[in-house]
N, C-alpha and C positions, 0 to 999 in steps of 0.2 A: 396796319401797313404803311399808314402815312408817315410814322416815325421811323420806319426801315427805309423808306424810299425817298428821304428827302435828299436833295441833292445841291443845296445852297443855292445860289442865285443863277445857275446855270440853267438853260432850257433842259426840260426833261428828258430830249431823246439824245442829247448832246454825249460824247465820249466821256467828257469829263466829268459830267453828272452820272453816268454809269459807272464810272470807276470809283468815285467819291460813295455812292450808294454799296459799291460791293464792298470797300475798305471798311464802312461802318458795319455790315453786315458779317464782315469776317472778325470783326473786333468785338461784337455783341456776342458772336458764338465763341470765341476764344475767352471772353470774361466766363460766359456760363460753364463751358467745360473746365476752365482753371478751377472755378469754385468748387465744380463736383468732384474733380480729380483731387484737390486739397481734402475735402470731407472724406473720399474713398482711402487717400492715404492713411489719414487719422483712424478710421475705422479698422483700417488692415493692421495698424501698428497697436490698437487695443486689441486685436483678435490673437495678435501675434503674442503679446505680453500674457493674456490669459489663457493660453495655451501653453506655453512655455514657462509660467511664471517667472517671467524675467522682464525689464525693461528694456534688456540689450537687444536691440535689432539688428541682425547682421545684415550686411550689402555686399554682394559680390561684385568684382570688376573683371574685366576683359583682360587687363593687363598681365603680362608674363609675371609669375610668380617664380622665384628661385628654388622654392621648395615643391615646385610642382611635381608630381609622380614622374618619373621616367619611363618611357614606353619600352617593353622588351625588345620592339622591333627594332630600337635604336642601337641595340648590343651589335658588336662586330663579332658577325658570324665566324669570320677568319682568324680570329684571335685564337692563339694555342693557350689552351686551359691548364690546370694543374696537372690533369692526367695526359697530357701531350696531344689530346685532340683537338678540333675545333668546336665551337659552339655548336653549329649547325651541321647538318649532314644525317645520314641514316641511324635511326634508333637514337638522335640527339635532340635538340631543340628545334622542331620542324615547324613550320605554318599552323599544321594541325593541333600539335601540342601547346602552341601558343593560344590559338582559338578555345580550345578545351580549357585552358588556366584562365581565360576572358570568361568565358561561362561560368565556372567554378566562382571567379570573385564576384561576378555580378549576383549569382544565387546566395552566395554568404552575406552582401550587403542587404538583398532584400528579404531573407530569412531574419536577419536579427538588426532591423533597420530601427528597433526601439532601442537601442543601447549602443553606445561606442565600445566599451568592452568586448559587449558577446560578437560585435562585427570584427573588434581586432584578432578576438580569440579564433572566431572561425576561418578568418584569412590565413593565419599561421596554419592553422590545422592542413589548410592546402598545401603549403611550402613542406610542412614536416611529412605529410601522408605521400607526397611525390617523390620525396627523397628516402622513404623507409624502403628497406629490403629485407630477404629472410635473414639476414645475417644481422640486421639493425632495423628491426620494427620500431617506428616513433610515431605511434598513434594516440598520444595522450590527449592531444588537443580535439582529436576526432570525436564526434557524438557518438555515444552508447545505445546499445540496444538492439533488438531486432530490426526496427525501422529506420536503422542509421543508414546513410549514405556511403559507410566506409565498409567493404566488405570484410576488412579485418574484424573489427570490431561485432560485424555480426556472426564472424566464426568463433569469437570469444564468446556469444551469447551460445551457440549453436552447440558449442562443446568441441568445435573442428579447426581448433587454431593450431594445432599442431601438426595437421597435414595441408594447410595452408599456404599458397605459393603467390609470392608478389608478381603482380603484372603491371606493365606499363609504367614503371618508376625510372625516374630520370638517374643519372650519374651521379655522385656528391660533387665531381668539378663543376657541373651545370648549375645544381642548385645553389652553390655558392656563389657561382657568377650571377644569377640573378636574386640574389638574397637582398643585395641595395634596393633593388627594385619593388620587392615584399616589404621594406621598412619604409618607402616612401608611401606605398599603398595603405598603411597602416597607420601613418601620421595623426594626431588627435584633431586637428586643424580640417584634414579632409574628411574624415569620417564624421566630425561634426555638421559637416554640410548633407551627409547623407542621412543623418536622422530623420524619422518620418517617410523616407523613402521618395522625397521630393527631389526635384532636378540639383543639381550641383552647381549649375550656373543660372541662376533667375534672369540676370540680365539678357541673355541669349532668347528666353521665352518673351521677354518685353520686348525685345528688338523685332521679333518675328512679326509680333502684334502691330507695331508701328510700322514697318516696312508694307504690311500688306494694306494698311490705310493710304500710306504715302510712299508708294515704291521710290526706291533710290535710281529707277532707270530715268525716271523725268525730275524736271526741276522743279521745286515747289519754294514759294516765301518762306520765311521763317514762322511767320504767323499759322500758316497751312500746318506746319511741322509742328509746332505747339499744339494746335487742335488734334493732331494724330497723336502725339504724346498723350495730352490729357484723355483722349478718347480710350488708348490703351491701357492707361493708370487705372482708367474708371473700373473697366473690367466686370467681373462678377457683380460687383455693388449696384453697379447700373443696370445691368440685367435682371439682379433680383429686384430692384424699384420699378423697373419696367413690366415686370411680371405682376408684382403687385398692384400695380395702377391697372392693368390690363385686368386683373381678377377682380378688381373693384368696378371697372368699366362693365364688364360682363354681368356682375351681380344686379348692377344698377340698370342695366338693359332690359334683363331678365324681368326684374322688378316693375320696370315700366310697361314690358310687353303685358306681364300677368294684369297690372292695371287697365290698360286698353283692353285686354280680352274681356274685363269685368263689364268694362263701358260699353263695349260694343253688344255684349249680351244683353246688358239691361237697356240699351237702343232698339234691339231688335224685339225686345219682348213688349218695349213700350210702342212700338210702330206695329206691332201684332194687335195690341189691345186697341190702339185707335182706328185699325182696320175693320174690327169686329165691331166696334161703335157704331162705326158708320154703317155696315152691313145691317146691323139690328135696328138702326133708326129707318133705315129704308124699306126694309122687307117686314120687320116687326121680329117677334120672338118666335123662331124657327123649332127652337127646341129647349125642353126645361123638364126638370125631373119630376116623374109624377104626372105630366100632362098626356101622355099617351097610354 
C-alpha cells in the first residue's frame, strides 16, 4: 500500500496529497483495465474469426444509415392507393395487422437465423401469403407439409385445398404499398447482422453496460469513463477468468482444509497417547490381554 499512497512531499493528510493519491490509484486502475480490455478484444476477435472462418470482424454504429429499413408505421395512412381507398381503416392496414406482420418477421428471422437466403425466403413468404386470395393463391415460398404455419400448404397435404378459403388477407393495393418496406427488410446487409440470432446493434448492448457502471446523469472524468469502457469491454472474459480463479481458490482451500483435518487428527491421537502414557506411569497397567 505504500506505493499506492505516496503523496509526494505534501503532508499525508493534506487535500493535495489525497488528490495525488486518488489520481495515482485511478491511473493504475486505468492501466490494468486497459491491458485486460485489449486482451479481451483480441480474444473476442479470434473467437469471431474462428466461428465465422473470416478475419473480417463487423462493427456496427449508431449513425443513421440511408439504407435503414423503412417502418410501416411511417407510411401515410390517409394517402389514396391504386384501389381508391386509404392505407388505413377497417379491413386495411390497422395496428393489429402491423403487429402481426412484425411477429411474423421476427419468427422468420429466428427460425432461419443460420442462413441469409433462408431468412430472405421466409420474409418474402409473409408478403406473398398476406397477398394471396382465393382467385390468386401465391404460397410458393410458404413451408410445405402438415407442420407448416401456412394453412393453405396444410390443406394441400390434407387434399382439401379445393375447399380452402383465404382469410385475413390484405388487398393487392396495400401489399404493393408496403412492398418497398419488405425490400428493405430483406437487404443483405441487414440480414447479415441477424445471422446467428444476435443483436443487430452491438453498440447498444455495450453502451448499456458502460452507463450502468458510469451513469450519464452524473459527471465523471475521462479516466473514470475509460475505466468504465474497459470494464464493459472485458465482459465475459473477465467473468470467465474470475470464475477460473475462484475455482482454483476453492480447490486450494479444500486441500488446505483436508490437510488441516489430517494434522488435527494426528494431533488428537498423539495427545491421547500421551495422556494414556501418563496414566499408565502413575497407576500401572490396569488392563492387558490375558491378564484377567
